[in-house]
All heavy atoms as a GROMACS GRO file, in nm:
protein
  610
    1MET      N    1   1.425  -0.779  -1.125
    1MET     CA    2   1.497  -0.892  -1.185
    1MET      C    3   1.589  -0.847  -1.295
    1MET      O    4   1.696  -0.904  -1.314
    1MET     CB    5   1.397  -0.993  -1.239
    1MET     CG    6   1.319  -1.064  -1.133
    1MET     SD    7   1.432  -1.157  -1.030
    1MET     CE    8   1.328  -1.201  -0.900
    2GLU      N    9   1.547  -0.746  -1.371
    2GLU     CA   10   1.631  -0.698  -1.480
    2GLU      C   11   1.759  -0.634  -1.430
    2GLU      O   12   1.857  -0.630  -1.502
    2GLU     CB   13   1.553  -0.601  -1.567
    2GLU     CG   14   1.441  -0.669  -1.642
    2GLU     CD   15   1.364  -0.572  -1.731
    2GLU    OE1   16   1.415  -0.464  -1.757
    2GLU    OE2   17   1.252  -0.606  -1.771
    3LEU      N   18   1.757  -0.587  -1.307
    3LEU     CA   19   1.879  -0.526  -1.254
    3LEU      C   20   1.992  -0.627  -1.242
    3LEU      O   21   2.109  -0.589  -1.254
    3LEU     CB   22   1.850  -0.464  -1.115
    3LEU     CG   23   1.765  -0.341  -1.111
    3LEU    CD1   24   1.739  -0.301  -0.968
    3LEU    CD2   25   1.832  -0.227  -1.188
    4LEU      N   26   1.958  -0.751  -1.218
    4LEU     CA   27   2.060  -0.853  -1.204
    4LEU      C   28   2.129  -0.883  -1.334
    4LEU      O   29   2.239  -0.939  -1.337
    4LEU     CB   30   1.996  -0.980  -1.147
    4LEU     CG   31   1.936  -0.966  -1.007
    4LEU    CD1   32   1.869  -1.094  -0.964
    4LEU    CD2   33   2.041  -0.922  -0.906
    5LEU      N   34   2.067  -0.845  -1.447
    5LEU     CA   35   2.128  -0.871  -1.577
    5LEU      C   36   2.233  -0.767  -1.615
    5LEU      O   37   2.310  -0.786  -1.704
    5LEU     CB   38   2.019  -0.873  -1.686
    5LEU     CG   39   1.913  -0.984  -1.670
    5LEU    CD1   40   1.806  -0.967  -1.777
    5LEU    CD2   41   1.975  -1.120  -1.676
    6LEU      N   42   2.234  -0.655  -1.541
    6LEU     CA   43   2.331  -0.549  -1.568
    6LEU      C   44   2.472  -0.589  -1.526
    6LEU      O   45   2.489  -0.674  -1.437
    6LEU     CB   46   2.291  -0.420  -1.497
    6LEU     CG   47   2.162  -0.355  -1.541
    6LEU    CD1   48   2.131  -0.237  -1.452
    6LEU    CD2   49   2.172  -0.308  -1.685
    7ASP      N   50   2.572  -0.526  -1.587
    7ASP     CA   51   2.710  -0.548  -1.545
    7ASP      C   52   2.730  -0.491  -1.407
    7ASP      O   53   2.668  -0.392  -1.369
    7ASP     CB   54   2.806  -0.483  -1.642
    7ASP     CG   55   2.807  -0.550  -1.778
    7ASP    OD1   56   2.774  -0.671  -1.782
    7ASP    OD2   57   2.843  -0.486  -1.878
    8ASP      N   58   2.817  -0.550  -1.331
    8ASP     CA   59   2.848  -0.501  -1.195
    8ASP      C   60   2.913  -0.363  -1.198
    8ASP      O   61   2.905  -0.286  -1.104
    8ASP     CB   62   2.938  -0.596  -1.120
    8ASP     CG   63   2.864  -0.724  -1.082
    8ASP    OD1   64   2.739  -0.719  -1.071
    8ASP    OD2   65   2.931  -0.827  -1.060
    9ASP      N   66   2.980  -0.330  -1.311
    9ASP     CA   67   3.048  -0.202  -1.321
    9ASP      C   68   2.948  -0.088  -1.344
    9ASP      O   69   2.979   0.027  -1.316
    9ASP     CB   70   3.148  -0.205  -1.437
    9ASP     CG   71   3.257  -0.306  -1.410
    9ASP    OD1   72   3.278  -0.342  -1.292
    9ASP    OD2   73   3.323  -0.349  -1.509
   10GLU      N   74   2.833  -0.121  -1.400
   10GLU     CA   75   2.735  -0.015  -1.429
   10GLU      C   76   2.664   0.028  -1.302
   10GLU      O   77   2.620  -0.052  -1.224
   10GLU     CB   78   2.626  -0.070  -1.528
   10GLU     CG   79   2.673  -0.085  -1.669
   10GLU     CD   80   2.559  -0.122  -1.759
   10GLU    OE1   81   2.454  -0.054  -1.757
   10GLU    OE2   82   2.573  -0.223  -1.831
   11GLY      N   83   2.655   0.156  -1.286
   11GLY     CA   84   2.579   0.211  -1.172
   11GLY      C   85   2.434   0.222  -1.208
   11GLY      O   86   2.398   0.255  -1.323
   12VAL      N   87   2.347   0.194  -1.115
   12VAL     CA   88   2.204   0.204  -1.136
   12VAL      C   89   2.156   0.331  -1.067
   12VAL      O   90   2.180   0.350  -0.948
   12VAL     CB   91   2.129   0.082  -1.078
   12VAL    CG1   92   1.981   0.096  -1.091
   12VAL    CG2   93   2.178  -0.044  -1.142
   13PRO      N   94   2.095   0.425  -1.141
   13PRO     CA   95   2.041   0.543  -1.074
   13PRO      C   96   1.928   0.504  -0.982
   13PRO      O   97   1.832   0.441  -1.023
   13PRO     CB   98   1.996   0.635  -1.188
   13PRO     CG   99   1.989   0.550  -1.308
   13PRO     CD  100   2.071   0.426  -1.284
   14TYR      N  101   1.938   0.540  -0.854
   14TYR     CA  102   1.839   0.501  -0.754
   14TYR      C  103   1.796   0.629  -0.681
   14TYR      O  104   1.880   0.702  -0.632
   14TYR     CB  105   1.899   0.402  -0.655
   14TYR     CG  106   1.796   0.339  -0.565
   14TYR    CD1  107   1.725   0.230  -0.607
   14TYR    CD2  108   1.774   0.391  -0.438
   14TYR    CE1  109   1.630   0.171  -0.524
   14TYR    CE2  110   1.679   0.333  -0.357
   14TYR     CZ  111   1.607   0.223  -0.400
   14TYR     OH  112   1.513   0.166  -0.318
   15ARG      N  113   1.666   0.653  -0.680
   15ARG     CA  114   1.616   0.776  -0.620
   15ARG      C  115   1.593   0.758  -0.468
   15ARG      O  116   1.524   0.668  -0.426
   15ARG     CB  117   1.482   0.812  -0.686
   15ARG     CG  118   1.428   0.941  -0.633
   15ARG     CD  119   1.304   0.980  -0.708
   15ARG     NE  120   1.252   1.102  -0.651
   15ARG     CZ  121   1.135   1.154  -0.678
   15ARG    NH1  122   1.057   1.092  -0.765
   15ARG    NH2  123   1.095   1.264  -0.621
   16ILE      N  124   1.652   0.848  -0.394
   16ILE     CA  125   1.632   0.856  -0.249
   16ILE      C  126   1.596   1.000  -0.219
   16ILE      O  127   1.679   1.090  -0.233
   16ILE     CB  128   1.761   0.815  -0.174
   16ILE    CG1  129   1.801   0.673  -0.209
   16ILE    CG2  130   1.737   0.830  -0.023
   16ILE    CD1  131   1.932   0.628  -0.148
   17GLY      N  132   1.470   1.022  -0.185
   17GLY     CA  133   1.422   1.157  -0.164
   17GLY      C  134   1.418   1.231  -0.295
   17GLY      O  135   1.359   1.184  -0.391
   18ASP      N  136   1.486   1.345  -0.302
   18ASP     CA  137   1.488   1.425  -0.425
   18ASP      C  138   1.616   1.404  -0.506
   18ASP      O  139   1.637   1.469  -0.607
   18ASP     CB  140   1.476   1.573  -0.388
   18ASP     CG  141   1.339   1.609  -0.336
   18ASP    OD1  142   1.242   1.536  -0.369
   18ASP    OD2  143   1.330   1.707  -0.260
   19SER      N  144   1.701   1.312  -0.461
   19SER     CA  145   1.829   1.292  -0.526
   19SER      C  146   1.840   1.152  -0.583
   19SER      O  147   1.777   1.058  -0.539
   19SER     CB  148   1.943   1.312  -0.426
   19SER     OG  149   1.937   1.440  -0.367
   20PHE      N  150   1.922   1.141  -0.686
   20PHE     CA  151   1.953   1.010  -0.745
   20PHE      C  152   2.095   0.973  -0.707
   20PHE      O  153   2.188   1.055  -0.715
   20PHE     CB  154   1.938   1.015  -0.898
   20PHE     CG  155   1.797   1.014  -0.945
   20PHE    CD1  156   1.729   1.134  -0.961
   20PHE    CD2  157   1.731   0.896  -0.966
   20PHE    CE1  158   1.598   1.136  -1.002
   20PHE    CE2  159   1.600   0.896  -1.009
   20PHE     CZ  160   1.532   1.016  -1.027
   21TYR      N  161   2.116   0.847  -0.670
   21TYR     CA  162   2.246   0.795  -0.634
   21TYR      C  163   2.278   0.676  -0.723
   21TYR      O  164   2.188   0.602  -0.761
   21TYR     CB  165   2.247   0.751  -0.487
   21TYR     CG  166   2.227   0.866  -0.390
   21TYR    CD1  167   2.098   0.899  -0.347
   21TYR    CD2  168   2.332   0.940  -0.347
   21TYR    CE1  169   2.079   1.005  -0.260
   21TYR    CE2  170   2.313   1.048  -0.261
   21TYR     CZ  171   2.186   1.078  -0.217
   21TYR     OH  172   2.166   1.184  -0.134
   22SER      N  173   2.402   0.660  -0.752
   22SER     CA  174   2.445   0.549  -0.833
   22SER      C  175   2.478   0.429  -0.742
   22SER      O  176   2.567   0.439  -0.658
   22SER     CB  177   2.568   0.588  -0.916
   22SER     OG  178   2.605   0.482  -1.000
   23LEU      N  179   2.402   0.324  -0.756
   23LEU     CA  180   2.422   0.205  -0.672
   23LEU      C  181   2.453   0.087  -0.766
   23LEU      O  182   2.421   0.086  -0.884
   23LEU     CB  183   2.293   0.171  -0.594
   23LEU     CG  184   2.243   0.277  -0.498
   23LEU    CD1  185   2.112   0.229  -0.436
   23LEU    CD2  186   2.344   0.307  -0.392
   24THR      N  187   2.514  -0.014  -0.705
   24THR     CA  188   2.536  -0.137  -0.783
   24THR      C  189   2.401  -0.207  -0.798
   24THR      O  190   2.308  -0.181  -0.719
   24THR     CB  191   2.634  -0.232  -0.710
   24THR    OG1  192   2.575  -0.274  -0.587
   24THR    CG2  193   2.768  -0.165  -0.684
   25PRO      N  194   2.389  -0.292  -0.897
   25PRO     CA  195   2.261  -0.364  -0.914
   25PRO      C  196   2.219  -0.441  -0.790
   25PRO      O  197   2.100  -0.445  -0.756
   25PRO     CB  198   2.289  -0.458  -1.031
   25PRO     CG  199   2.396  -0.392  -1.111
   25PRO     CD  200   2.482  -0.322  -1.009
   26GLU      N  201   2.316  -0.500  -0.717
   26GLU     CA  202   2.283  -0.574  -0.596
   26GLU      C  203   2.227  -0.483  -0.488
   26GLU      O  204   2.129  -0.514  -0.423
   26GLU     CB  205   2.408  -0.650  -0.542
   26GLU     CG  206   2.452  -0.764  -0.631
   26GLU     CD  207   2.540  -0.716  -0.746
   26GLU    OE1  208   2.594  -0.605  -0.741
   26GLU    OE2  209   2.550  -0.793  -0.845
   27GLU      N  210   2.291  -0.367  -0.470
   27GLU     CA  211   2.245  -0.271  -0.370
   27GLU      C  212   2.105  -0.220  -0.404
   27GLU      O  213   2.020  -0.209  -0.316
   27GLU     CB  214   2.343  -0.152  -0.359
   27GLU     CG  215   2.476  -0.186  -0.298
   27GLU     CD  216   2.573  -0.069  -0.305
   27GLU    OE1  217   2.567   0.009  -0.404
   27GLU    OE2  218   2.650  -0.053  -0.209
   28ALA      N  219   2.084  -0.186  -0.532
   28ALA     CA  220   1.953  -0.139  -0.574
   28ALA      C  221   1.847  -0.246  -0.552
   28ALA      O  222   1.736  -0.214  -0.506
   28ALA     CB  223   1.958  -0.095  -0.720
   29THR      N  224   1.878  -0.370  -0.584
   29THR     CA  225   1.782  -0.480  -0.565
   29THR      C  226   1.746  -0.497  -0.416
   29THR      O  227   1.631  -0.511  -0.381
   29THR     CB  228   1.838  -0.611  -0.622
   29THR    OG1  229   1.867  -0.593  -0.761
   29THR    CG2  230   1.739  -0.723  -0.608
   30GLU      N  231   1.850  -0.493  -0.332
   30GLU     CA  232   1.827  -0.508  -0.187
   30GLU      C  233   1.739  -0.394  -0.134
   30GLU      O  234   1.646  -0.417  -0.055
   30GLU     CB  235   1.960  -0.509  -0.113
   30GLU     CG  236   2.038  -0.635  -0.130
   30GLU     CD  237   2.176  -0.626  -0.061
   30GLU    OE1  238   2.192  -0.543   0.029
   30GLU    OE2  239   2.263  -0.702  -0.100
   31ARG      N  240   1.768  -0.271  -0.177
   31ARG     CA  241   1.690  -0.158  -0.129
   31ARG      C  242   1.544  -0.169  -0.179
   31ARG      O  243   1.450  -0.140  -0.104
   31ARG     CB  244   1.750  -0.026  -0.177
   31ARG     CG  245   1.873   0.010  -0.097
   31ARG     CD  246   1.922   0.148  -0.141
   31ARG     NE  247   2.036   0.188  -0.064
   31ARG     CZ  248   2.034   0.282   0.029
   31ARG    NH1  249   1.924   0.347   0.055
   31ARG    NH2  250   2.142   0.310   0.096
   32MET      N  251   1.526  -0.209  -0.303
   32MET     CA  252   1.391  -0.219  -0.357
   32MET      C  253   1.313  -0.328  -0.286
   32MET      O  254   1.194  -0.310  -0.257
   32MET     CB  255   1.394  -0.249  -0.508
   32MET     CG  256   1.428  -0.127  -0.589
   32MET     SD  257   1.396  -0.137  -0.765
   32MET     CE  258   1.486  -0.282  -0.811
   33GLU      N  259   1.378  -0.439  -0.254
   33GLU     CA  260   1.308  -0.544  -0.181
   33GLU      C  261   1.270  -0.499  -0.041
   33GLU      O  262   1.161  -0.531   0.009
   33GLU     CB  263   1.396  -0.669  -0.174
   33GLU     CG  264   1.409  -0.742  -0.308
   33GLU     CD  265   1.505  -0.859  -0.304
   33GLU    OE1  266   1.568  -0.883  -0.201
   33GLU    OE2  267   1.519  -0.926  -0.408
   34GLY      N  268   1.359  -0.423   0.024
   34GLY     CA  269   1.330  -0.370   0.158
   34GLY      C  270   1.211  -0.275   0.152
   34GLY      O  271   1.120  -0.278   0.234
   35GLU      N  272   1.215  -0.185   0.054
   35GLU     CA  273   1.106  -0.086   0.041
   35GLU      C  274   0.976  -0.155   0.002
   35GLU      O  275   0.867  -0.115   0.043
   35GLU     CB  276   1.143   0.021  -0.063
   35GLU     CG  277   1.251   0.112  -0.012
   35GLU     CD  278   1.292   0.217  -0.114
   35GLU    OE1  279   1.221   0.238  -0.213
   35GLU    OE2  280   1.396   0.279  -0.092
   36LYS      N  281   0.984  -0.261  -0.076
   36LYS     CA  282   0.866  -0.335  -0.116
   36LYS      C  283   0.800  -0.396   0.008
   36LYS      O  284   0.680  -0.392   0.022
   36LYS     CB  285   0.906  -0.445  -0.214
   36LYS     CG  286   0.789  -0.528  -0.262
   36LYS     CD  287   0.834  -0.637  -0.358
   36LYS     CE  288   0.723  -0.729  -0.397
   36LYS     NZ  289   0.767  -0.841  -0.481
   37GLY      N  290   0.878  -0.450   0.098
   37GLY     CA  291   0.828  -0.507   0.222
   37GLY      C  292   0.756  -0.401   0.307
   37GLY      O  293   0.650  -0.426   0.362
   38VAL      N  294   0.815  -0.282   0.313
   38VAL     CA  295   0.754  -0.174   0.389
   38VAL      C  296   0.619  -0.135   0.328
   38VAL      O  297   0.519  -0.121   0.399
   38VAL     CB  298   0.849  -0.050   0.396
   38VAL    CG1  299   0.776   0.069   0.452
   38VAL    CG2  300   0.972  -0.084   0.479
   39VAL      N  301   0.616  -0.119   0.198
   39VAL     CA  302   0.493  -0.080   0.128
   39VAL      C  303   0.388  -0.188   0.143
   39VAL      O  304   0.269  -0.159   0.166
   39VAL     CB  305   0.522  -0.051  -0.020
   39VAL    CG1  306   0.394  -0.034  -0.100
   39VAL    CG2  307   0.609   0.075  -0.033
   40GLU      N  308   0.426  -0.314   0.133
   40GLU     CA  309   0.329  -0.422   0.149
   40GLU      C  310   0.270  -0.422   0.292
   40GLU      O  311   0.152  -0.450   0.310
   40GLU     CB  312   0.394  -0.558   0.118
   40GLU     CG  313   0.417  -0.579  -0.031
   40GLU     CD  314   0.494  -0.704  -0.063
   40GLU    OE1  315   0.553  -0.766   0.029
   40GLU    OE2  316   0.496  -0.742  -0.181
   41GLY      N  317   0.353  -0.393   0.389
   41GLY     CA  318   0.304  -0.382   0.527
   41GLY      C  319   0.205  -0.269   0.543
   41GLY      O  320   0.102  -0.282   0.611
   42GLU      N  321   0.234  -0.154   0.481
   42GLU     CA  322   0.141  -0.041   0.485
   42GLU      C  323   0.009  -0.073   0.416
   42GLU      O  324  -0.098  -0.036   0.464
   42GLU     CB  325   0.206   0.082   0.420
   42GLU     CG  326   0.319   0.140   0.500
   42GLU     CD  327   0.391   0.254   0.431
   42GLU    OE1  328   0.351   0.290   0.316
   42GLU    OE2  329   0.488   0.306   0.488
   43ILE      N  330   0.017  -0.143   0.304
   43ILE     CA  331  -0.103  -0.182   0.231
   43ILE      C  332  -0.185  -0.276   0.318
   43ILE      O  333  -0.309  -0.260   0.324
   43ILE     CB  334  -0.067  -0.251   0.094
   43ILE    CG1  335  -0.012  -0.146  -0.002
   43ILE    CG2  336  -0.188  -0.322   0.036
   43ILE    CD1  337   0.044  -0.205  -0.129
   44GLN      N  338  -0.125  -0.370   0.384
   44GLN     CA  339  -0.194  -0.464   0.472
   44GLN      C  340  -0.266  -0.390   0.583
   44GLN      O  341  -0.383  -0.418   0.614
   44GLN     CB  342  -0.097  -0.568   0.529
   44GLN     CG  343  -0.163  -0.669   0.620
   44GLN     CD  344  -0.259  -0.757   0.544
   44GLN    OE1  345  -0.242  -0.785   0.424
   44GLN    NE2  346  -0.364  -0.801   0.610
   45LYS      N  347  -0.199  -0.290   0.645
   45LYS     CA  348  -0.261  -0.212   0.752
   45LYS      C  349  -0.381  -0.136   0.701
   45LYS      O  350  -0.484  -0.130   0.763
   45LYS     CB  351  -0.159  -0.111   0.811
   45LYS     CG  352  -0.075  -0.165   0.920
   45LYS     CD  353  -0.018  -0.049   0.998
   45LYS     CE  354   0.132  -0.044   0.986
   45LYS     NZ  355   0.190   0.067   1.060
   46MET      N  356  -0.367  -0.078   0.582
   46MET     CA  357  -0.476  -0.001   0.524
   46MET      C  358  -0.595  -0.091   0.490
   46MET      O  359  -0.711  -0.052   0.511
   46MET     CB  360  -0.430   0.073   0.398
   46MET     CG  361  -0.340   0.188   0.428
   46MET     SD  362  -0.290   0.270   0.273
   46MET     CE  363  -0.173   0.385   0.337
   47GLU      N  364  -0.569  -0.209   0.438
   47GLU     CA  365  -0.677  -0.304   0.406
   47GLU      C  366  -0.750  -0.345   0.533
   47GLU      O  367  -0.873  -0.355   0.533
   47GLU     CB  368  -0.621  -0.426   0.333
   47GLU     CG  369  -0.582  -0.396   0.190
   47GLU     CD  370  -0.517  -0.512   0.119
   47GLU    OE1  371  -0.474  -0.610   0.187
   47GLU    OE2  372  -0.506  -0.508  -0.005
   48GLU      N  373  -0.675  -0.365   0.644
   48GLU     CA  374  -0.737  -0.399   0.770
   48GLU      C  375  -0.823  -0.285   0.820
   48GLU      O  376  -0.935  -0.305   0.873
   48GLU     CB  377  -0.633  -0.438   0.872
   48GLU     CG  378  -0.564  -0.569   0.842
   48GLU     CD  379  -0.443  -0.594   0.932
   48GLU    OE1  380  -0.411  -0.511   1.020
   48GLU    OE2  381  -0.376  -0.699   0.913
   49GLU      N  382  -0.774  -0.163   0.803
   49GLU     CA  383  -0.848  -0.046   0.846
   49GLU      C  384  -0.977  -0.028   0.763
   49GLU      O  385  -1.081   0.005   0.817
   49GLU     CB  386  -0.761   0.079   0.833
   49GLU     CG  387  -0.825   0.204   0.889
   49GLU     CD  388  -0.732   0.324   0.880
   49GLU    OE1  389  -0.611   0.309   0.861
   49GLU    OE2  390  -0.785   0.437   0.896
   50ILE      N  391  -0.967  -0.056   0.633
   50ILE     CA  392  -1.085  -0.048   0.546
   50ILE      C  393  -1.189  -0.148   0.590
   50ILE      O  394  -1.309  -0.117   0.600
   50ILE     CB  395  -1.044  -0.073   0.399
   50ILE    CG1  396  -0.969   0.051   0.347
   50ILE    CG2  397  -1.167  -0.098   0.312
   50ILE    CD1  398  -0.905   0.029   0.210
   51GLU      N  399  -1.148  -0.270   0.620
   51GLU     CA  400  -1.240  -0.376   0.666
   51GLU      C  401  -1.308  -0.333   0.796
   51GLU      O  402  -1.426  -0.352   0.815
   51GLU     CB  403  -1.171  -0.509   0.682
   51GLU     CG  404  -1.140  -0.574   0.550
   51GLU     CD  405  -1.260  -0.596   0.462
   51GLU    OE1  406  -1.364  -0.644   0.512
   51GLU    OE2  407  -1.252  -0.561   0.343
   52SER      N  408  -1.232  -0.276   0.888
   52SER     CA  409  -1.285  -0.229   1.015
   52SER      C  410  -1.388  -0.121   0.994
   52SER      O  411  -1.495  -0.120   1.056
   52SER     CB  412  -1.171  -0.178   1.103
   52SER     OG  413  -1.221  -0.118   1.220
   53ILE      N  414  -1.360  -0.027   0.904
   53ILE     CA  415  -1.453   0.081   0.876
   53ILE      C  416  -1.580   0.027   0.808
   53ILE      O  417  -1.691   0.072   0.840
   53ILE     CB  418  -1.385   0.188   0.787
   53ILE    CG1  419  -1.277   0.260   0.870
   53ILE    CG2  420  -1.485   0.287   0.731
   53ILE    CD1  421  -1.187   0.351   0.788
   54LYS      N  422  -1.562  -0.069   0.720
   54LYS     CA  423  -1.682  -0.130   0.653
   54LYS      C  424  -1.771  -0.201   0.756
   54LYS      O  425  -1.895  -0.191   0.750
   54LYS     CB  426  -1.637  -0.230   0.545
   54LYS     CG  427  -1.591  -0.164   0.419
   54LYS     CD  428  -1.554  -0.269   0.315
   54LYS     CE  429  -1.509  -0.205   0.187
   54LYS     NZ  430  -1.469  -0.307   0.086
   55GLU      N  431  -1.709  -0.270   0.852
   55GLU     CA  432  -1.787  -0.337   0.956
   55GLU      C  433  -1.864  -0.235   1.040
   55GLU      O  434  -1.981  -0.253   1.069
   55GLU     CB  435  -1.695  -0.419   1.045
   55GLU     CG  436  -1.640  -0.545   0.981
   55GLU     CD  437  -1.539  -0.614   1.068
   55GLU    OE1  438  -1.525  -0.580   1.187
   55GLU    OE2  439  -1.472  -0.706   1.017
   56GLU      N  440  -1.799  -0.126   1.076
   56GLU     CA  441  -1.863  -0.020   1.153
   56GLU      C  442  -1.976   0.044   1.073
   56GLU      O  443  -2.085   0.070   1.126
   56GLU     CB  444  -1.761   0.086   1.196
   56GLU     CG  445  -1.821   0.191   1.288
   56GLU     CD  446  -1.716   0.287   1.336
   56GLU    OE1  447  -1.594   0.262   1.322
   56GLU    OE2  448  -1.757   0.392   1.390
   57LEU      N  449  -1.954   0.066   0.944
   57LEU     CA  450  -2.056   0.123   0.857
   57LEU      C  451  -2.179   0.034   0.852
   57LEU      O  452  -2.292   0.083   0.859
   57LEU     CB  453  -1.998   0.147   0.719
   57LEU     CG  454  -2.091   0.204   0.611
   57LEU    CD1  455  -2.137   0.344   0.650
   57LEU    CD2  456  -2.022   0.202   0.477
   58ASN      N  457  -2.156  -0.096   0.838
   58ASN     CA  458  -2.268  -0.191   0.832
   58ASN      C  459  -2.346  -0.192   0.963
   58ASN      O  460  -2.470  -0.197   0.962
   58ASN     CB  461  -2.218  -0.331   0.798
   58ASN     CG  462  -2.180  -0.342   0.653
   58ASN    OD1  463  -2.229  -0.268   0.566
   58ASN    ND2  464  -2.089  -0.431   0.621
   59LYS      N  465  -2.276  -0.183   1.075
   59LYS     CA  466  -2.344  -0.178   1.205
   59LYS      C  467  -2.429  -0.052   1.215
   59LYS      O  468  -2.545  -0.056   1.262
   59LYS     CB  469  -2.244  -0.179   1.319
   59LYS     CG  470  -2.176  -0.313   1.342
   59LYS     CD  471  -2.073  -0.305   1.452
   59LYS     CE  472  -1.993  -0.432   1.465
   59LYS     NZ  473  -1.889  -0.420   1.570
   60LEU      N  474  -2.375   0.060   1.170
   60LEU     CA  475  -2.449   0.185   1.174
   60LEU      C  476  -2.570   0.180   1.080
   60LEU      O  477  -2.677   0.233   1.115
   60LEU     CB  478  -2.358   0.305   1.138
   60LEU     CG  479  -2.250   0.338   1.240
   60LEU    CD1  480  -2.155   0.441   1.183
   60LEU    CD2  481  -2.311   0.384   1.371
   61LYS      N  482  -2.555   0.119   0.965
   61LYS     CA  483  -2.667   0.106   0.874
   61LYS      C  484  -2.779   0.026   0.936
   61LYS      O  485  -2.896   0.063   0.927
   61LYS     CB  486  -2.622   0.040   0.741
   61LYS     CG  487  -2.553   0.131   0.647
   61LYS     CD  488  -2.520   0.056   0.517
   61LYS     CE  489  -2.447   0.144   0.420
   61LYS     NZ  490  -2.418   0.073   0.294
   62VAL      N  491  -2.746  -0.084   1.000
   62VAL     CA  492  -2.846  -0.167   1.065
   62VAL      C  493  -2.917  -0.086   1.174
   62VAL      O  494  -3.041  -0.091   1.184
   62VAL     CB  495  -2.780  -0.295   1.126
   62VAL    CG1  496  -2.876  -0.366   1.218
   62VAL    CG2  497  -2.732  -0.387   1.014
   63GLU      N  498  -2.841  -0.012   1.251
   63GLU     CA  499  -2.899   0.067   1.357
   63GLU      C  500  -2.993   0.176   1.301
   63GLU      O  501  -3.104   0.197   1.353
   63GLU     CB  502  -2.785   0.134   1.437
   63GLU     CG  503  -2.828   0.200   1.564
   63GLU     CD  504  -2.708   0.251   1.641
   63GLU    OE1  505  -2.604   0.182   1.650
   63GLU    OE2  506  -2.719   0.364   1.691
   64LEU      N  507  -2.947   0.242   1.196
   64LEU     CA  508  -3.032   0.348   1.136
   64LEU      C  509  -3.156   0.291   1.068
   64LEU      O  510  -3.265   0.350   1.080
   64LEU     CB  511  -2.950   0.431   1.037
   64LEU     CG  512  -2.846   0.525   1.099
   64LEU    CD1  513  -2.755   0.582   0.991
   64LEU    CD2  514  -2.913   0.635   1.178
   65TYR      N  515  -3.140   0.182   0.997
   65TYR     CA  516  -3.258   0.119   0.935
   65TYR      C  517  -3.355   0.071   1.042
   65TYR      O  518  -3.476   0.075   1.026
   65TYR     CB  519  -3.218   0.006   0.841
   65TYR     CG  520  -3.179   0.050   0.702
   65TYR    CD1  521  -3.057   0.011   0.646
   65TYR    CD2  522  -3.263   0.129   0.627
   65TYR    CE1  523  -3.020   0.053   0.522
   65TYR    CE2  524  -3.226   0.170   0.500
   65TYR     CZ  525  -3.105   0.132   0.446
   65TYR     OH  526  -3.069   0.173   0.320
   66GLY      N  527  -3.301   0.022   1.155
   66GLY     CA  528  -3.387  -0.021   1.264
   66GLY      C  529  -3.464   0.097   1.322
   66GLY      O  530  -3.578   0.083   1.365
   67LYS      N  531  -3.405   0.212   1.326
   67LYS     CA  532  -3.468   0.330   1.383
   67LYS      C  533  -3.565   0.397   1.285
   67LYS      O  534  -3.674   0.437   1.322
   67LYS     CB  535  -3.361   0.430   1.425
   67LYS     CG  536  -3.415   0.550   1.502
   67LYS     CD  537  -3.301   0.633   1.557
   67LYS     CE  538  -3.357   0.748   1.640
   67LYS     NZ  539  -3.247   0.826   1.700
   68PHE      N  540  -3.524   0.409   1.158
   68PHE     CA  541  -3.604   0.483   1.062
   68PHE      C  542  -3.675   0.393   0.958
   68PHE      O  543  -3.756   0.445   0.879
   68PHE     CB  544  -3.516   0.584   0.987
   68PHE     CG  545  -3.461   0.689   1.079
   68PHE    CD1  546  -3.325   0.686   1.116
   68PHE    CD2  547  -3.539   0.792   1.125
   68PHE    CE1  548  -3.274   0.784   1.199
   68PHE    CE2  549  -3.487   0.889   1.209
   68PHE     CZ  550  -3.356   0.885   1.247
   69GLY      N  551  -3.646   0.267   0.953
   69GLY     CA  552  -3.712   0.178   0.860
   69GLY      C  553  -3.677   0.212   0.714
   69GLY      O  554  -3.566   0.251   0.683
   70ASN      N  555  -3.779   0.202   0.630
   70ASN     CA  556  -3.761   0.228   0.489
   70ASN      C  557  -3.772   0.378   0.457
   70ASN      O  558  -3.773   0.417   0.340
   70ASN     CB  559  -3.861   0.152   0.407
   70ASN     CG  560  -3.833   0.003   0.408
   70ASN    OD1  561  -3.716  -0.037   0.426
   70ASN    ND2  562  -3.936  -0.078   0.391
   71SER      N  563  -3.781   0.464   0.557
   71SER     CA  564  -3.794   0.608   0.535
   71SER      C  565  -3.660   0.666   0.485
   71SER      O  566  -3.658   0.778   0.434
   71SER     CB  567  -3.829   0.679   0.666
   71SER     OG  568  -3.953   0.634   0.715
   72ILE      N  569  -3.552   0.593   0.503
   72ILE     CA  570  -3.422   0.642   0.459
   72ILE      C  571  -3.361   0.545   0.361
   72ILE      O  572  -3.397   0.427   0.357
   72ILE     CB  573  -3.326   0.663   0.579
   72ILE    CG1  574  -3.301   0.530   0.654
   72ILE    CG2  575  -3.376   0.769   0.673
   72ILE    CD1  576  -3.194   0.537   0.757
   73ASN      N  577  -3.272   0.596   0.280
   73ASN     CA  578  -3.200   0.514   0.184
   73ASN      C  579  -3.051   0.541   0.201
   73ASN      O  580  -3.004   0.650   0.172
   73ASN     CB  581  -3.242   0.541   0.040
   73ASN     CG  582  -3.173   0.451  -0.059
   73ASN    OD1  583  -3.108   0.354  -0.022
   73ASN    ND2  584  -3.187   0.484  -0.185
   74LEU      N  585  -2.978   0.444   0.251
   74LEU     CA  586  -2.834   0.462   0.277
   74LEU      C  587  -2.747   0.397   0.169
   74LEU      O  588  -2.625   0.399   0.180
   74LEU     CB  589  -2.798   0.403   0.415
   74LEU     CG  590  -2.873   0.465   0.533
   74LEU    CD1  591  -2.838   0.391   0.661
   74LEU    CD2  592  -2.839   0.611   0.545
   75GLU      N  593  -2.808   0.343   0.068
   75GLU     CA  594  -2.734   0.286  -0.040
   75GLU      C  595  -2.713   0.387  -0.152
   75GLU      O  596  -2.785   0.484  -0.163
   75GLU     CB  597  -2.810   0.163  -0.096
   75GLU     CG  598  -2.840   0.058   0.007
   75GLU     CD  599  -2.715   0.000   0.075
   75GLU    OE1  600  -2.612  -0.019   0.008
   75GLU    OE2  601  -2.722  -0.023   0.196
   76LYS      N  602  -2.614   0.364  -0.233
   76LYS     CA  603  -2.582   0.460  -0.339
   76LYS      C  604  -2.690   0.464  -0.443
   76LYS      O  605  -2.762   0.392  -0.481
   76LYS     CB  606  -2.451   0.421  -0.407
   76LYS     CG  607  -2.333   0.445  -0.318
   76LYS     CD  608  -2.206   0.412  -0.393
   76LYS     CE  609  -2.087   0.435  -0.300
   76LYS     NZ  610  -1.964   0.405  -0.364
   0.00000   0.00000   0.00000
């Protein structure tokens, strides 16, 4: 949001890979919003994967406790 307060003549240093490029505030804002969407999508995928792994872990715990009873401790 602060980028929009800058003058249009001022270039905003924007990092792409290992280099910095001078972009207008509008261009920098558009790129950041696009990248934000990509990152949010990746986060969503990872959260779904975590939930899937937790469900599988719980199934395995039930199976192991069923087989070994209280002889094992799978909790931290």
